[in-house]
C-alpha positions in Angstrom: 19.1 23.4 4.3 16.8 26.2 2.8 13.2 26.6 3.7 12.1 25.4 0.3 14.1 22.3 0.6 12.5 21.6 3.9 9.1 22.2 2.3 10.0 19.8 -0.4 10.9 17.2 2.1 7.8 17.8 4.1 5.6 17.6 1.0 7.1 14.5 -0.5 8.5 12.3 2.4 6.5 10.5 5.0 9.2 9.1 7.3 8.4 6.9 10.4 10.5 5.4 13.1 7.9 3.4 15.0 8.6 -0.3 15.6 7.2 -2.6 12.9 7.1 -6.3 13.1 9.5 -7.6 10.3 8.0 -11.1 10.4 10.7 -13.5 9.0 12.8 -10.7 7.6 16.3 -10.5 8.9 17.8 -7.1 10.0 21.1 -5.9 8.6 23.1 -2.7 9.3 25.4 -1.0 6.9 28.0 1.3 8.6 28.8 4.3 6.4 32.1 6.2 6.4 30.4 9.3 7.8 29.0 7.5 10.8 25.6 7.1 9.2 23.8 3.8 9.7 21.6 2.4 7.0 19.1 -0.3 8.1 18.1 -3.0 5.8 15.9 -6.0 6.0 16.6 -9.3 4.1 14.2 -11.9 2.9 15.2 -15.1 1.2 13.7 -17.4 -1.4 15.2 -20.9 -1.7 18.5 -22.1 -0.2 20.6 -19.0 -1.1 23.5 -20.2 1.0 23.7 -23.7 -0.5 27.3 -24.7 -1.3 25.9 -26.5 -4.4 24.7 -23.3 -6.0 27.0 -21.2 -8.2 26.9 -17.4 -8.1 25.0 -17.3 -11.5 22.3 -19.5 -10.0 21.5 -16.8 -7.3 19.6 -13.6 -7.8 20.1 -10.5 -5.7 17.3 -8.0 -5.4 17.7 -4.5 -4.1 14.2 -3.1 -3.2 13.6 0.5 -2.6 10.1 1.4 -0.9 7.9 4.3 -1.7 7.1 7.5 0.2 5.8 5.9 3.4 7.1 2.5 2.9 9.4 0.6 5.3 11.8 -2.2 4.8 10.3 -4.3 7.6 7.2 -4.9 5.5 9.2 -6.1 2.5 8.4 -9.4 0.7 10.3 -11.7 -1.6 8.2 -10.6 -4.6 9.0 -11.1 -7.5 11.5 -13.8 -6.6 8.8 -16.4 -6.2 7.9 -15.9 -9.9 11.5 -15.9 -11.1 13.2 -18.6 -9.1 12.4 -22.2 -10.1 13.3 -25.5 -8.5 13.5 -27.3 -11.8 15.2 -26.5 -15.1 12.8 -23.7 -16.2 15.0 -20.9 -14.7 18.6 -20.2 -14.3 18.0 -19.0 -10.7 17.6 -21.4 -7.9 17.6 -19.0 -5.0 17.3 -15.3 -4.3 17.8 -12.7 -1.6 15.9 -9.4 -1.3 17.6 -6.6 0.5 15.2 -3.7 1.3 16.7 -0.5 2.7 15.3 2.2 5.0 16.3 5.6 3.8 17.7 8.0 6.4 15.1 9.0 8.8 13.0 5.8 8.3 13.1 3.0 10.8 16.5 3.0 12.5 18.5 4.5 9.7 20.2 7.4 11.2 20.1 11.1 10.0 17.1 13.3 9.0 14.8 12.2 6.2 15.8 14.4 3.2 15.8 14.1 -0.5 19.4 15.6 -0.5 20.5 12.4 1.3 19.0 9.9 -1.2 21.9 9.8 -3.6 24.6 9.3 -0.9 22.5 6.7 0.8 21.8 4.7 -2.3 25.5 5.0 -3.4 26.7 3.7 0.0 24.2 0.9 0.0 25.1 -0.2 -3.6 28.9 -0.2 -2.8 28.2 -2.4 0.2 26.1 -4.8 -1.9 28.7 -5.0 -4.6 31.5 -5.9 -2.0 29.3 -8.5 -0.4 27.9 -10.0 -3.6 30.4 -9.2 -6.4 29.2 -11.8 -8.9 25.5 -12.4 -8.5 23.0 -10.9 -11.0 21.3 -7.8 -9.5 17.7 -6.6 -10.0 16.7 -3.3 -8.6 13.0 -2.8 -7.8 11.3 0.5 -6.9 7.8 1.4 -5.9 6.5 5.0 -6.5 9.1 7.4 -4.9 11.5 4.4 -4.7 11.6 4.5 -8.5 13.8 7.7 -8.5 16.5 5.8 -6.7 16.1 2.8 -9.0 16.4 5.0 -12.0 19.5 6.7 -10.6 21.2 3.3 -10.1 20.1 2.2 -13.6 21.9 5.1 -15.1 25.0 5.1 -12.9 25.7 1.6 -11.8 26.1 -1.9 -13.4 22.4 -2.9 -12.8 21.3 -6.0 -14.7 17.6 -5.1 -14.8 15.0 -2.9 -13.0 11.4 -3.3 -12.1 9.6 0.0 -11.3 6.0 0.5 -10.4 4.3 3.9 -10.8 7.5 6.0 -11.3 7.1 9.7 -10.9 9.0 12.4 -12.8 9.0 14.1 -9.5 9.9 17.6 -10.3 7.4 17.9 -13.1 4.7 16.2 -11.0 5.0 18.7 -8.3 5.4 21.7 -10.5 2.4 20.8 -12.7 -0.3 19.3 -10.5 -2.8 21.4 -8.7 -2.7 19.2 -5.6 0.8 20.3 -4.9 0.2 24.1 -5.6 -3.4 24.9 -4.4 -2.4 25.2 -0.7 0.9 27.2 -1.2 -0.1 30.0 -3.5 1.4 28.2 -6.6 4.9 27.7 -5.1 5.0 24.2 -6.4 7.4 25.1 -9.2 9.9 26.6 -6.7 9.6 23.6 -4.4 10.1 21.3 -7.4 13.4 23.1 -8.1 14.8 21.8 -4.7 14.8 18.2 -5.9 18.4 17.2 -6.5 19.2 17.1 -10.3 20.7 13.6 -9.8 17.2 12.4 -9.0 15.7 13.7 -12.3 13.9 10.6 -13.4 13.5 11.7 -17.0 17.1 12.5 -17.4 18.1 9.2 -15.8 15.7 7.3 -17.9 17.0 8.7 -21.0 20.5 7.5 -20.1 19.6 4.1 -18.7 20.4 1.1 -20.8 19.5 -1.9 -18.6 16.2 -3.7 -19.4 13.2 -2.3 -17.4 9.7 -3.6 -16.6 7.3 -0.8 -16.0 4.2 -1.7 -13.9 1.6 1.0 -14.3 -1.7 1.6 -12.4 -4.1 2.7 -15.0 -6.2 5.0 -12.7 -3.4 6.2 -10.6 -4.3 9.5 -8.9 -0.9 10.0 -7.2 1.2 9.5 -10.3 -1.2 9.7 -13.2 -0.6 7.7 -16.3 0.5 10.4 -18.5 3.5 11.1 -16.2 4.5 7.5 -16.2 4.3 7.4 -19.9 6.8 10.2 -20.1 9.4 8.0 -18.5 8.5 5.0 -20.7 8.7 7.2 -23.9 12.2 8.4 -23.0 13.7 5.3 -21.6 16.8 4.4 -23.5 17.1 0.7 -22.9 14.7 -2.2 -23.6 11.4 -1.7 -21.7 8.2 -3.6 -21.3 5.0 -2.0 -19.8 2.3 -3.8 -17.9 -0.8 -1.8 -17.1 -3.0 -2.8 -14.3 -6.5 -2.1 -15.6 -8.6 0.2 -13.6 -6.2 0.2 -10.7 -5.3 2.9 -8.3 -1.9 3.7 -7.0 -1.6 0.7 -4.6 -4.2 -1.6 -6.0 -3.5 -5.3 -6.5 -3.4 -7.0 -9.9 -6.8 -8.4 -10.6 -7.2 -12.2 -11.2 -8.0 -11.8 -14.9 -4.6 -10.1 -15.5 -2.5 -12.6 -13.6 -1.4 -14.6 -16.7 -0.5 -11.3 -18.5 1.6 -10.3 -15.4 3.3 -13.6 -15.3 4.3 -13.1 -18.9 5.7 -9.7 -18.1 7.8 -11.2 -15.2 9.0 -14.0 -17.6 10.2 -11.3 -19.9 12.0 -9.6 -17.1 13.5 -12.9 -16.0 14.9 -13.6 -19.5 16.6 -10.2 -19.5 18.5 -11.3 -16.3 19.6 -14.6 -17.8 20.2 -13.6 -21.4 
């Protein structure tokens, strides 16, 4: 690995391996052919294992955390808004599988952008073998969106939900915060990001429906960069803008009904 690649990993990734209480999330391990272990945590909404449910009544969600995120902290969102006990939704139960990329938690191997594609490929293959027939929603937050968009382009994903997606190379090359401390080397560091993780290229070739959740006052991934992904996305897309919000701010109460409408749109793309 080159020095610039190491700088890119150091600039972008914030891996951690400290123990985190997973609460009710169940730990799962995926053993890869090269000996690498991928750790995941699973949360369930509804009676996913009920013998009375057909595969098309169960939703599978693959969730990919952001830069410093960990699978142990995962929640069932947005399943609690999609799954219904009555007749208002096709889905009666859901499972959320959240992965730890290599170097995070107990996933083995160093944390490196060059490992993202192989990790997500291995994990997707595992999920397809274990759940061949269920509808699949991929969600990504911030850095996790680059993996979500990769899957949207290359795999049979039914829909995606992405929040604050970065066109990573352009973000690093353009913004002063990534160049001021390194004598303007941001452009060279940006060139180390694997071409397979080019979110703009992947968005332009992705055809599955996408819900884009955007923080209006995001200082990590400013609105104009997220807009580039929306403008070039090939498939159906709906954008929900969290008014006045920073990168990780919650949805304010006065926008909850609007957000529910956006999730309802996403749900219909999964059942249509």
